[in-house]
C-alpha positions in Angstrom: 41.0 -9.6 8.9 37.3 -9.6 9.9 36.1 -10.5 6.4 38.8 -13.2 6.1 37.4 -14.7 9.3 33.9 -14.6 8.0 34.9 -16.3 4.7 36.7 -19.0 6.7 33.5 -19.6 8.8 31.5 -20.2 5.6 34.2 -22.4 4.1 34.7 -24.6 7.1 30.9 -25.1 7.3 30.8 -26.3 3.7 33.8 -28.6 4.2 32.2 -30.1 7.3 28.9 -30.7 5.5 29.2 -30.6 1.7 25.4 -31.0 1.4 24.8 -28.1 3.7 23.7 -25.6 1.0 21.0 -27.9 -0.3 20.0 -28.9 3.3 19.4 -25.3 4.3 17.1 -24.4 1.5 15.1 -27.6 2.0 15.2 -27.7 5.8 14.9 -24.1 6.9 12.3 -22.5 4.7 11.8 -19.4 6.8 15.4 -18.5 7.2 16.8 -15.7 5.1 13.6 -14.8 3.3 10.3 -13.2 4.1 7.2 -15.2 3.6 4.8 -13.9 1.0 1.6 -12.1 2.1 -1.1 -14.5 3.0 -4.8 -14.4 3.8 -4.6 -17.7 5.6 -6.5 -17.7 8.9 -4.3 -17.9 12.0 -6.1 -19.7 14.9 -5.0 -19.0 18.4 -6.2 -20.4 21.7 -5.4 -18.1 24.6 -6.0 -18.0 28.3 -6.9 -14.9 30.3 -3.8 -13.2 31.8 -3.6 -9.7 33.4 -0.7 -7.4 32.7 2.4 -8.0 34.9 3.3 -5.6 37.8 5.3 -3.6 37.1 4.1 -3.3 33.5 7.6 -3.7 32.0 8.6 -6.7 34.1 9.1 -8.5 30.9 10.8 -7.1 27.8 11.7 -8.4 24.3 15.0 -6.6 23.8 18.0 -6.3 26.1 17.7 -3.3 28.5 20.5 -0.8 29.0 21.2 -2.4 32.4 21.9 -5.7 30.7 24.3 -4.3 28.1 28.1 -4.4 28.1 30.6 -2.4 26.0 31.6 -4.2 22.8 30.8 -5.1 19.2 28.1 -7.7 18.8 28.9 -8.3 15.1 32.2 -10.0 15.8 30.9 -11.8 18.8 28.0 -13.5 16.9 30.6 -15.1 14.7 32.6 -16.4 17.7 29.6 -18.7 18.2 31.1 -20.9 15.5 34.5 -21.3 17.1 35.1 -25.0 17.8 31.4 -25.6 17.3 31.3 -26.7 13.7 29.7 -30.0 14.6 26.8 -28.3 16.2 26.2 -25.9 13.4 27.3 -27.8 10.3 27.7 -31.5 11.4 26.1 -34.3 9.4 22.3 -34.1 9.9 22.5 -30.9 12.0 20.4 -28.9 9.6 17.8 -31.6 9.2 17.6 -32.1 13.0 17.0 -28.4 13.5 14.3 -28.5 10.8 12.7 -31.4 12.6 12.6 -29.5 15.9 11.1 -26.5 14.1 8.4 -28.5 12.3 7.4 -30.6 15.3 4.3 -29.6 17.3 5.2 -27.8 20.5 3.6 -30.5 22.6 5.8 -33.2 21.0 9.1 -31.3 21.5 11.6 -33.1 23.9 11.7 -30.1 26.2 14.2 -31.8 28.7 16.5 -32.8 25.8 16.5 -29.2 24.5 17.3 -27.7 27.8 20.5 -25.7 27.3 20.3 -26.5 23.6 23.5 -25.3 21.8 25.4 -24.9 25.1 28.3 -22.5 25.0 27.7 -21.7 21.3 24.3 -20.1 21.9 25.4 -18.6 25.2 28.0 -16.7 23.2 25.1 -15.4 21.0 23.3 -14.2 24.2 26.5 -12.4 25.2 26.8 -10.8 21.7 23.2 -9.7 21.7 23.9 -7.7 24.9 26.8 -5.6 23.5 26.2 -2.0 22.8 28.0 -0.9 19.6 27.3 -2.9 16.4 29.9 -2.4 13.7 29.9 -4.8 10.8 33.2 -3.4 9.5 32.0 -3.4 5.9 31.6 0.3 5.2 34.6 0.6 3.0 33.7 -2.5 1.0 30.2 -1.1 0.5 31.6 2.1 -0.8 34.2 0.6 -3.1 33.4 -3.0 -4.1 30.3 -2.2 -6.2 28.0 -5.0 -7.1 30.9 -7.5 -6.4 30.2 -6.9 -2.7 30.3 -10.1 -0.6 28.2 -10.6 2.5 29.9 -13.7 4.1 28.3 -13.0 7.5 24.8 -13.7 6.4 24.8 -17.4 5.9 26.3 -18.2 9.3 23.9 -15.8 11.0 20.9 -17.5 9.3 22.1 -20.8 10.7 22.7 -19.2 14.1 19.1 -17.8 14.0 17.7 -21.3 13.3 19.5 -22.8 16.2 18.4 -19.9 18.5 14.8 -20.6 17.4 15.1 -24.3 18.3 16.3 -23.3 21.8 13.5 -20.7 22.1 10.9 -23.4 21.2 12.4 -25.8 23.7 12.1 -23.3 26.5 8.5 -22.5 25.6 7.7 -26.3 25.4 9.1 -26.7 28.9 7.2 -23.6 30.0 10.4 -22.0 31.3 9.1 -18.6 30.4 11.9 -16.5 31.9 14.4 -18.5 29.9 12.2 -18.3 26.8 12.1 -14.5 27.1 15.9 -14.4 27.3 16.0 -16.4 24.1 13.5 -14.0 22.5 15.7 -11.0 23.5 18.7 -12.6 21.8 16.8 -13.3 18.5 15.2 -9.8 18.4 18.6 -8.2 19.2 20.3 -10.1 16.4 17.5 -9.0 14.0 17.8 -5.4 15.0 21.6 -5.5 14.7 21.2 -6.6 11.1 19.2 -3.5 10.6 22.5 -1.6 11.3 24.2 -3.4 8.4 24.6 -1.1 5.3 23.3 -3.7 2.8 19.7 -4.5 1.8 20.2 -8.2 1.9 21.3 -8.0 5.6 18.3 -5.9 6.6 16.0 -8.4 4.9 17.7 -11.2 6.8 17.0 -9.2 10.0 13.4 -9.0 9.1 13.3 -12.8 8.5 14.9 -13.5 11.9 12.5 -11.2 13.7 9.7 -13.1 11.9 11.1 -16.4 13.2 11.1 -15.1 16.7 7.5 -13.9 16.3 6.5 -17.4 15.1 7.7 -18.8 18.5 6.4 -15.9 20.5 3.0 -16.6 19.0 3.2 -20.2 20.2 4.3 -19.0 23.6 1.4 -16.7 24.4 -0.9 -19.7 23.9 0.7 -21.7 26.7 -0.8 -22.0 30.1 0.9 -19.6 32.5 2.5 -17.5 29.9 2.8 -13.9 31.2 1.0 -11.2 29.4 3.4 -9.5 26.9 1.2 -6.5 25.8 3.6 -3.9 27.3 6.7 -5.8 26.2 5.4 -5.8 22.6 4.3 -2.1 22.9 7.8 -1.2 24.1 9.5 -2.6 21.0 10.9 0.1 18.7 9.1 0.8 15.5 10.4 -0.2 13.1 12.0 -3.1 14.9 14.5 -3.6 12.0 15.7 -0.5 10.3 16.0 -0.4 6.5 17.6 3.0 6.1 21.2 1.9 6.2 20.6 -1.0 3.8 18.9 1.3 1.2 21.7 3.8 1.6 24.2 1.0 1.2 22.4 0.0 -2.1 22.9 3.5 -3.3 26.6 3.3 -2.5 27.1 -0.1 -4.1 25.6 1.0 -7.4 27.3 4.4 -7.2 30.7 2.5 -7.1 29.9 0.8 -10.4 28.6 3.9 -12.1 31.5 6.1 -10.8 33.7 5.4 -13.9 31.2 7.2 -16.1 32.9 10.6 -15.9 31.1 13.9 -16.4 34.1 16.2 -16.1 36.2 15.2 -19.1 35.5 13.4 -22.4 36.2 9.7 -22.0 38.4 7.7 -24.3 37.2 4.8 -26.3 39.2 2.4 -24.0 37.6 3.9 -20.8 34.2 3.6 -22.3 34.7 0.0 -23.3 36.0 -0.9 -19.9 33.0 0.7 -18.2 30.5 -0.9 -20.6 32.1 -4.3 -20.2 31.9 -4.0 -16.4 28.3 -2.9 -16.3 27.2 -5.5 -18.9 28.7 -8.2 -16.7 27.2 -7.1 -13.4 23.7 -6.5 -14.8 23.5 -9.8 -16.5 24.9 -11.7 -13.5 22.1 -10.0 -11.4 19.5 -11.1 -14.0 20.8 -14.6 -13.9 20.7 -14.7 -10.1 17.1 -13.5 -10.3 16.2 -16.2 -12.9 15.6 -13.6 -15.7 16.8 -13.9 -19.3 20.0 -12.0 -20.2 19.9 -8.6 -21.7 22.4 -7.2 -24.2 23.6 -3.8 -22.9 25.8 -3.4 -25.9 22.9 -3.9 -28.4 20.7 -1.3 -26.5 23.6 1.2 -26.5 24.2 0.7 -30.2 20.6 1.5 -31.0 20.8 4.7 -28.9 24.0 6.1 -30.2 22.8 5.3 -33.8 19.9 7.6 -33.3 21.2 11.2 -33.7 18.1 12.8 -32.4 18.1 10.7 -29.3 21.7 11.6 -28.6 20.9 15.3 -29.1 18.1 15.1 -26.7 20.3 13.3 -24.2 22.9 16.1 -24.4 20.1 18.6 -23.7 19.0 16.8 -20.6 22.5 16.7 -19.3 22.7 20.5 -19.7 19.4 21.0 -18.0 20.6 18.8 -15.1 23.5 21.3 -14.6 26.2 20.2 -17.0 28.3 22.7 -18.9 27.1 22.9 -22.5 30.5 23.5 -24.0 32.0 20.5 -22.2 29.1 18.2 -22.9 29.3 19.1 -26.6 32.8 17.4 -26.6 31.6 14.1 -25.1 31.4 11.2 -27.6 27.8 9.9 -28.2 28.4 6.8 -26.1 29.5 8.8 -23.1 26.4 11.1 -23.5 24.0 8.2 -23.6 25.6 6.5 -20.6 25.6 9.7 -18.5 21.9 10.3 -19.5 21.0 6.8 -18.4 22.9 7.2 -15.2 20.9 10.5 -14.6 17.6 8.6 -15.3 18.6 5.8 -13.0 19.2 8.3 -10.1 15.9 10.0 -10.8 14.0 6.7 -10.8 15.9 5.5 -7.7 14.8 8.6 -5.7 11.2 8.8 -7.1 10.0 5.2 -6.9 6.4 6.4 -6.5 6.2 6.2 -10.3 6.9 3.2 -12.5 10.5 3.0 -13.8 11.1 3.5 -17.5 10.9 0.0 -19.0 13.8 0.5 -21.4 16.1 2.2 -18.9 19.6 0.6 -19.3 20.2 0.6 -15.6 16.6 -0.3 -14.5 17.9 -3.7 -13.2 19.9 -1.8 -10.6 16.9 -0.1 -9.0 16.0 -1.3 -5.5 12.6 -3.0 -5.1 11.4 -0.5 -2.6 7.8 -1.8 -2.6 8.9 -5.3 -1.8 11.2 -4.2 1.0 8.6 -1.9 2.6 5.9 -4.7 2.3 8.3 -7.0 4.1 8.7 -4.5 6.9 5.0 -3.8 7.0 4.2 -7.5 7.4 6.5 -7.7 10.4 5.0 -4.6 12.0 1.5 -5.9 11.3 2.3 -9.1 13.2 3.6 -7.2 16.2 0.4 -5.0 16.1 -1.8 -8.1 16.0 0.0 -9.7 18.9 -0.5 -6.6 20.9 -4.2 -6.9 20.2 -4.2 -10.6 21.3 -2.5 -9.7 24.6 -5.0 -6.8 25.1 -7.7 -9.4 24.8 -6.0 -11.7 27.3 -5.9 -8.7 29.7 -9.6 -7.9 29.2 -10.6 -11.5 29.6 -8.7 -11.7 32.9 -10.7 -8.8 34.3 -14.1 -10.0 32.8 -14.4 -13.7 33.8 -12.9 -14.9 30.5 -15.2 -12.9 28.3 -14.1 -11.0 25.2 -14.9 -7.3 24.6 -17.7 -6.7 22.2 -15.6 -3.9 20.7 -11.9 -3.1 20.8 -12.8 0.3 22.3 -13.7 -1.6 25.5 -10.1 -2.6 26.1 -8.3 -0.2 28.5 -5.0 -0.1 26.6 -4.0 1.8 23.4 -4.1 -0.4 20.2 -2.2 0.3 17.0 -3.8 0.6 13.6 -3.0 -1.8 10.8 0.2 -0.5 9.2 -1.1 -1.3 5.7 -4.4 0.5 5.9 -3.7 3.1 8.7 -7.1 2.0 10.1 -8.1 -0.1 13.0 -8.1 -3.9 12.5 -11.5 -5.5 11.7 -12.9 -7.1 14.8 -16.0 -9.0 15.7 -16.9 -11.6 18.3 -18.9 -14.9 17.8 -19.4 -16.8 21.0 -15.9 -17.3 22.6 -14.0 -16.5 19.4 -12.8 -13.1 18.3 -12.2 -12.5 14.6 -9.3 -10.0 14.5 -7.9 -9.3 11.0 -6.9 -12.7 9.8 -6.6 -14.0 13.3 -9.3 -16.2 15.0 -8.7 -15.9 18.8 -10.5 -18.3 21.1 -10.5 -17.8 24.9 -10.1 -20.9 27.0 -10.8 -20.4 30.7 
């Protein structure tokens, strides 16, 4: 029932706005994907601000005392009930894109007060429920690479709307309301880390990145409270990847399950398995913009090589198979099982390059890409902690910056990519911090 509701949400959105899919790609470039690493300089103008008292007066995730019992996953989707015009109406996506692209000083802060109304208040409620359950576990375990994730597109639209509201609160310098909006976005991102699918985890990283975009604008506004301890209190990692990577294993395992290692397979069983795998692999390559690859041709070359088949049988025995049983397997079954074994080795040992001719190499997760995306997010949080530490120091030293980071009185994290302190030097009133240029304005 839950997945039927999700599919209906997507379908109604498309019906209400047939051009929606094209609009989203063009109008919301940050949603649903992680920006590539960049060395572009980020220039910030900050004002001195001491730490609040108590230190955790402000936080960026809902506290236990704010939580209620319930499942946030279902309640996020309730935001769309009777609100199709707001989310999917004609021009809705382009209007949101306009608000996101507009300089903060030009945003109509009064017009954006209570932006989204009940729809986004429902998201606030959902973000403060304590037991996320996306109700997709059985589908992840059984659907294989046909797994559908209908939740993600509506949640990306929801995140964009939440960011518009967040920017409106910042533009109006309603910082308490802005921090409430930030909590909702970060909670949504974190809840997507509980989803057992890689694509959902990446969507969570992207939504957290959107929230940081606006938080970065916020700390430059006059009167913004210092958020060093709020940033420090965020969990690390902010968005978990473990369930998504395990979900990837389960999804692929479902499609490789028909390759049996306990009995010889019939010709019909092998043909069915090869047909299925050939289809899903080439569909994935098509989606990735890569040329098709003939699984059948590659298999024919392997089973036509008697020495290669003999070596594959030997590897299956070394891996724990019974020699007398494996001797009965037809060559095609032997090759497929050997390729499955190789896939599992490569999947768990991604510190070495995958075999280029592996039949199932296309099914391997891109661990490096995923970890880099997480690293970029954690690097941004670390840099913003540094910026807030500089605001604290400047507040206690007549607007001056420390000559060295060691002069600050709070602990500072290392760069997650290098495991070393960020590069730092001061020129006049500007600090060069990693790729940030931070100027203090008294």
